C-alpha angles and dihedrals in degrees: 000000000000113000125193111200120193114205091020094152090059128093100270096027093056090050089053092051093047089051094050096046094043099042108028139040093239125125120233134206112195113207112189136153091212099228120172093292097045114098125174090196086078086069099047091110092061104023093098092056116116087224094061131076136163135214122184103222136148109229088224089065101092096182095054092042091053092049096050095044091049090051099043097040098205125207091201132026114202108193113205101138108122146127103250115172113108096204091052090049090055094051095038116014097166094080090053093051091049099047103031099040108021092035092051091048091050092049092047092053094049091046092046091055091047093048093047089059094051122100141188121000092348090062093043092052098044121108138166114221115199114198115206142160140258088237089083088075094060113224140316134230112285121225090237091059097050125082119228111298139156090222116104118242114263123257133207110268128187087257096052110125117248118254109159118192106192136045087252096054092041090054091050091047088052092052091049090054092049092053093050091046091053088051094051099038101038102021093241108170105241142165124192130203130191116197138192126237111312126211136172142090121350094022111155109252096241091076122089104256100043090039091055093045094050096040090051092051090050092048092244128142118279103223117212120190114235112321093338091240096123109125125221132177106233122214124188107236096231090054087052092050091054090049094050093052089049090054097047093048102034109016121112115258115255093020131123121219125196115214120198138163098227088234114119109183135164113239091244089054090054093050093047090049090054091049091051092052091048090048087057100042103035106015122191134179096277129033117265087234088075086075093064112121126181116223136183112291122255117259111264092003110182113234103211141007124185129163130217104213096178093119092054091051098044099041103030103022092236128148131155116269095203127071115212090255096052094041094048093050090050089050096050091047090050092054091047090052096044106050093138092058091048093050093047094053092043097052098033096242090127090063092047092050096046103032105022093234138039113249111245113274096011097113 
């Protein structure tokens, strides 16, 4: 198979590409704009493969997209390119509207034209896989807000109504709707996935887990929004990559699949777990947990996310390999062993080395 991955230099996209190159015979074209969070060093282990190639393209650039898709002739398109940081979407939503909505529309139109010209087995095989987030569903009841009951707390199902809370999640919800509309109106063969919070190696340091690890190592404060009781379902990124490949190759056309890690944790639990691992691996006089600082909560902060992955298990025989404990320890060890990578993405030297300049607004 020939797989075009948008956003392949990002955190999840790079994990998908590493999985495909290392575990299949497929060829991959990585299409990425290389914004501040895109890092080709995350693909160093596979970049020399004859089955891998890269094109620096903005998914809003219809002409370049059309050219590269016509040349590469993909069997699958896996669409991961997106702006994804909630705090950034609150302070500057325009970029999210442009990339996540306009970019998805542009890609859909280019792909629709390409697919319409296919014939035979190539057309029968083709599918467009749109990768989204559980944040489109809004949030779920929190244990602290529910009186004693024998009923289990609800989970996000594929049928859960959308109720996005932030500019980021609203832009992703919009892109989900566009993909499904293109399937229904034009017959484009699509599959959609919505995942829970990812973590693991190569995660950009603005996100909670890498931010806490690196701040702790530098002796900086570990900021916790509100009381830190917000609950997220944590999914190890390599488990997610396996799931995404399962869906694009084996999932039923037109279906949505929710992918979760089966690991509901309060943010404060996550931070304390990281501190405990660091206390064990790189001990210092005081516990790293002494650096925890509570800050004003984020506007519209969702209280709880939790995914029901039953459909993935029953239809595609997928389940996460990593527990939160094993995955988190692997993640902390990776950041300890890759301080140069962390420093280069934090100070922008990676961009200077690879591109000569830092794109405006990236750092």
